[in-house]
N, C-alpha and C positions, 0 to 999 in steps of 0.2 A: 236708816244707814248708821253704821256704827260711830262712836263719837270721834273728835279730831285727836285723840291720844295717840302718841306713836306707840304703835304695836312691837313687843318685844319677843324674837324669836329665838328658841333653841332647839337642839336636838330631840328627836323622840325615840328612845332606844330602850327596848326590853320593857315596853308598856308604860314608860315613865318620860315625862319632860325632863330633861336635864336642868337643871340649877341655871339661871341666866347668869351671866359674867359681864364684865366691862371690855372684855376682848371683842369688838364688834366692827361690822361694816354697816353704813347708814343707806337706806334706800329712799330716794326722793321720788314724789308723783312726778313725773317727767311732764306732766301740763302746766304745773304751778311751781316745782321745785320745793314744796313743803316736804317736811320729813313725814314719811310713812311707816316705816319700820328700822328697827335696828337688829341687826342678826348677828349671833354669835359665831364665830370663825371655828370651824371645826378642825379637829386635828386628826391625824393618821390612826391614833390610839381610839378616837371615836368609832372609825370604820371597822377597826377590830372588834370593839364591842358588840357594833351593830350586826355584824356578820356573824358571831358567836351566837348571838340572840336568835337569828332568824335561822340559823343552823339547829339550833336546839327546837326550835318551834316547828320546823319541817316535819320532825318525826311524828308529832300529833297531826298537825294540820293535813299532812298528806294522807293519814289515817282515816280522817273524815268521809262519811260518805258523799260524793259530789253534789247529791241533791242537797244535803245539809250546808256545804259550801256555798252553794247556789240561793239558799234562802238569805244568808247574809249579805248576798251582793244585793238582794232584792230590798233587804232593809238599808244598805247603803245609798241604794237610789232612793229610797224614801227620804232619808237624810238629806240627801243632796237637793231633792224636791223642797223639803221645808226651808232650806237655808239658799235658795237659788238666787234671790236678791242681795242678801248679804255677801255671797261669794263673788256674785258678778261686779257689784260696787267695789269690792275689794280688789278685784284683778283690775278694774279700771284705774283705781287708785295708783296702784302699784307698778302698773307696766303701760296705761296709757291707751288701752284698747277701747274703743267706743263701746258705750254701756250695751248697745243692742247686739254686738259681736260678743260681747262677755257673757250676755244672758245666753246665746245660743251656744257658747263652748260649755258653759255648765250644763244645758240640756243634752250635749253630745256625751258627756261623762254620764249623765243619767240614763240615757238611752244604752250606753255600753253597759252600765252596770245591770241591767235589765236583761240585755241580750246573752252577756256572758254567764249570767244567773240562769237564764233557761238552759244553757249548754250543760248545766249541773245534772239533768236529767236525760242528756242525750249522749254527749262525749263520744260520739261515734268512732268506732273502729273498723274492721272489716271481718268478715267470717266469708271463706271462699271454699268450693270444693277441693279436696285433695285429690292427687293423682292415684292415691292407693286407696283400697277398700278399707272400710273401717277405720278410718283416721280423719280426724278435724283438723283444719287449719285455720287459725284466726290470728288478728293483730290488735292490740289494746294501746291508748296512749298511758303513759307514764310520765310524772312530774320530773324535772331536771334537778331540783334542789332549791338553791339559793339563787335567785335573779338579781344582779346588779342593774338598777335603770337608771341612766341620767337623761337628763331633761332641759331643753331650752327654755327661754324667758318668752316666747312669743305664744306658746300655748300653754299656759302654767297648770291647766287641769284636764283638758280634753286628750293632748298627747300621751300625759302620765297615764290616763286612764285606759288607754289601747295598751299599755305595756301590764300595768299593775293586774287589772281585772281578768284579762285571758291567763296570766301567770297564777292567780289565786284560784280560780275556778278548776284549774289542773291539778293542783295540789302543792305549787311551789310556795316558796315565802320571799319577801321582798326588801331589799335594801334601795332605797330611791335618794339620790343625789339630785335637786332640782337646782336650776339656775339660781345663784345669790340674788339675783334682781328680782326674783319672784317668791323668795322663802316665805313670807307671811300667807300669800295665796297657798303654797303647798301645805304650810302647817294647818291652815283651816280644812284643807281638803282631806288630811289625814285625821284630823279630829272628827270628821264626818264618818269615817272609816270606824274608828274607835269605839265612838258614840254608838254606832249600829252592831258593836258586838263582835269585832274581829279580835280574835284571841291575841294573846300578847305575843310579840315577838314576829308575828305574822307579817306586818310590816314596819320597818324601821326608816327614820328619817334623819338624813345627814344634810346640815344647812351651813352656808356661808364658806364652805371649803374651797381651798384654792386648787392649783394643779396637780399639787403632790397628794392629796386627798383623793382627787379622782384617780390618779394613777394607783394609789392603794388599793382602792376599790376594784379597778379593772385587772390588777394583777393578783389579788387575792386568791389562795389555793381553792377556797371553799366556796367561790363564786363559780356557778356553773356556767351560766350564760351572762353576757353584758349586752343590754340593750340601750343603744346610744343614739340620742337624736341632737345633731348641731351641725356645726361646720364641716365641710369636706375636709380641711386641713387636720383638724382634732380628730374626725373620725378615723383618717387614715392611720393615725398614731394608735388610737384603740383598737384597730384591726390589727397592726403588728404586734401589739402587746399580747392580744389574745391568742393570735396564731402561735408565737413563741411559748405560750403557756399551755397550748393544746385546749383552748377554751372556747366555747360556742359564742358568736357575737351577732346582733343583729343591728344593722345601721340604716338610718334615716338621715340623709344630709342634705346637699344643697339641690338648688334647681334653678334652671334658666327657661322658663315656661314661655311657649308661645303661643299665641292666635294667629290662625290662618284665616284671612279673609279673602275669599274669592269674587269674581267679579258678579257672580250671580245671588251672592248673600244678602240676607235683609240687613241693610246697612245700618238702619237706627238702632236694630235691636244688637247688632254687634258693637256699636259705639257704648251702649249701656253697658254691655258684658265687659268690653275692655276695661272701662273706667273702674266699675268694680273689681275687677281681678286685680289692676295693677295698684289700686290705692286703697284698697280695704286693709285695715290693719297696717295702714300707712306703708304699704309694700313689704312688711315685715312677716310674709308668709313664705314656707319653702315652696308653695304652689302660687304665688304671687306670678300675675302676668307680666312680663319683663320685656317681651317682644311682640310686636305686631307685623305680622308678615303678610303684605296685602298687595294683591294684584295691582300693576300700576294702572291699568284702565280704571280703576275706581279710587286710586288713592287720592286725587284732588276732591273727590265727592265724600268719602269718609273722614278726611282730616278734620274739616270743620263741624261735622256731627259729633267727632270725638272730643274735640276743644269744648265744644258747647256742654257736652256732658261734665266734662272736667270743672268748667266754670261754675257748675252748679252745685259742685261740692261744699259742703261748709267745714271750714275747719275750725279745730277748737278743743276745748277740753271735752274728753270723751263721757264724762259723767252727764253731759248735756243730751238728752234724746233726740235732739234736732241735727247733733254734728255727726258727719260722715267721716271725717278723717282726725285722728288724733295725733298725739306727738310721737317723735321717734322716742326710743327707749334710754338714750344717753347721748352725752356730747360726742363721744366718739363716733356714734353713728351720724350726726350731724356733720361731722368731719369727713366722713366718707363719701356722703352724698355730695358735698360741697366740692370735693377733690374731683370727682365724676365731671360735675357741671363744669368746674373751672377748664378742665381739659377739652371738654366739648367746645367750648368757647374758643380756646385757643386753636382748635383744629379746625374752626370754622363751619362748626355742624350748627343746625339751626334750632334754636331753643323757641319750640313753637308757646310755650307756657309755662310758668314757674321758674324753679332755678335757685330761689332764695331762700334764706332762712326767715322766719317770721319772728319779729319781737326779739326781747331778750329774757323773757319770762316764759320758760319753758322750751322744749326741745322740737319746735315746730318747723316744718320745711314744707315747702309749697309744691303741690303734685306738680310733676314736671314732664313733659313729653318733649322728646328730641328727634330730629332726624329728616331726612333718610340716613340710615348710617349703613357702614358695610357690614355684612353677615359676618366678617372675620374680625370685627374691631371689638375692644375691650368692652365697650357698652352692649354689644350683643354676644357677648360670650362669657362674661364673668358676672357671678352672682354679686348683685349691688346691695340687696336686701334694704331697700329703701324705696322712697316714691318716686322713681325715675322709668320711664317707659320710652322705649326705643323702637322707632318706625323702620322697617326694612321694606323695601320695594323689590318686587319679583315681576317676571314676565309670565310664567305659566304655571300651572297646578303642581308639574314635576318639580320646577324649581323651589317652589314653595315648601315641598316634602324634603327636599335637599337641604334647605336652608334650616328648616327646623331641626331636623338630626344631626346638624353639623357641630352642636354644642358637645361638651362633654358630660352633660347632665341629662338626665332621661326620667324626669318626675311627671310632670304633667303637660298636657298639650290639647288643642281645641281647633276645632276648624268649623268656619261658617260658610254654609253653601246650601243651595236649594236641590242640588244634585245629588241624588241618593247614590249614584253610581260612584262619584268622587269621594262622596262621605264614606262609605263602605271601604273604598280603597284607602283612604286615608287612616282608618281604624287599623287595617292590617299593616301599614308601611311606616306610621310614624314609631319611633323608637322612643317610647316613653311606657311607663307603667300605667298611666292613667290618661284617658282619652274622652274629650267630650265633644259631641256634635251640638252646634248651634248654641253653645253655653261657654261660660268662663271657664279658666283654669282652675278655679276654687269651687268647693261644694261638695267635697266628699262625704259619704254616707256611711255610718260605722257598721253595718252589715256586708261591707264589700273590701275585698283587700286594698291596703293602702301602702305604696312603696314605689320605687322607681328602678331605672337601668342605669348602666353604666357608672358614673361617679356618685350619683345619686344613692346608691345603697350598695349591698352586698347580695341581693337576690332574696333576702328575706321580707316578709309583709307583715304589717300591724292591720288589727281591725278584721272583722268577717272571719269565716271559718279558718282562713290562712294564718290567722295569729294564733289559733290552737297548735298548728305544726311549727311555729316559731319558737314556742315556750314548752313543747313537750318532746319527749323521747318516744319513739315507736319499739314496742316489744312484740316479737312475732311469736306464736304457741303453737305447738303441735301437740296432738294428743291421739296416740295410737293405741286402740283398745281391740287389736286385731288377735292379741295373745301371741303373736309371732313377730320376728324381726323382720320388718320390711325396710328395704333399702330404696329410697327415692332415686329415679332415674336408672336405677340397675333392675330392679325387680318389677318393671313396669313392661308389659307387653300388649301393644295394641294392636298387633297383627291378626 
């Protein structure tokens, strides 16, 4: 592990780390409140420099043969593999995620680098028959230009890899603004890319910036697409800004994910999956399980099984491999979950377990299970982003589907049942971008599209082949070698 010195973080622009200055914010380890990093506060002028650097680099990078770009992504994967433990421990120190989850997150970025690197020798387009003789019709992917990437604290390496690596393989360049809370992790990630041979200006890093800096990035005329992960409230503002500037945008926003448990389910398995989905990353995932929609006939049997699983969770400093639940990110997050619990108590909702902040050192909060609650209550409809799980009781499969779809979000959902017919009906009828059968709401794989419906996003997808469509432009090409003027739809005679 790295030494205990406070890490100093500055912007990385045009292949150079900016000189460190004393205009900083300080990040603490949310488990111990010890200082981890001091981060320079970026200014709007830094965004201008970064975009200009990426704009210049785009000309050469986009002309690289895609297989050569892929080779660099392979080298990035190798750098990430070499530094996996270092990156994982830094992530845990800076944002509190338990070390096993941090290790899994770095592995996800490694997998994404290899996956997108392989696309350098494929990057499939389309070749289709023309309706006219002696004419060819095909379509190819083209890069967009400079991508503006804005990411959140909860997945400081994996989610940026979903944005950056597909962008790079297509030939785009990237200006990345991570969460200020995880700037040291972001800087270490960028260092891996640079040490792997990524050319100057292809990736630029803006750290510690406030809303004005983000606004400058979003509205900059030389940014072709903004890829944003964060709150729905801010995402809507990003969407509006991009629309007014005729700019493409990809949004990955909130979730209010539900697990449906039917009366024929494997209840012990469901209980384990619910506890993992609700309290992994301390409930700070967009895919966290926030609602359990359970048939009334098995509510009394499932509840003690679930509470037992929750009681087995070990809470503490995430650097300990035995710990299952780490701290929340900061005091504001603690206040938010405390307010929800206080309101639940005031309304007479049963608190089955948890509900309290733990100690004065660190931002720890007990895994909390409440309910049953009304499907229309704020506990069942608002994204809490913390370790609070709400139980909702329903009578039938039909009602469970209706309740699952009743929220404004549509990221992930799951159903536990042994009935294949009901499982397949749920797959078609639940209104979410991700559906699990007999599994939790978390656990996406990089080769599959990631994203949601309704207020969770705007129809774009990250990861998998779908990410290539998000970060590219399609160009259709017709080659007429007939030696004559052929007019499509006019000169065609199928009679």
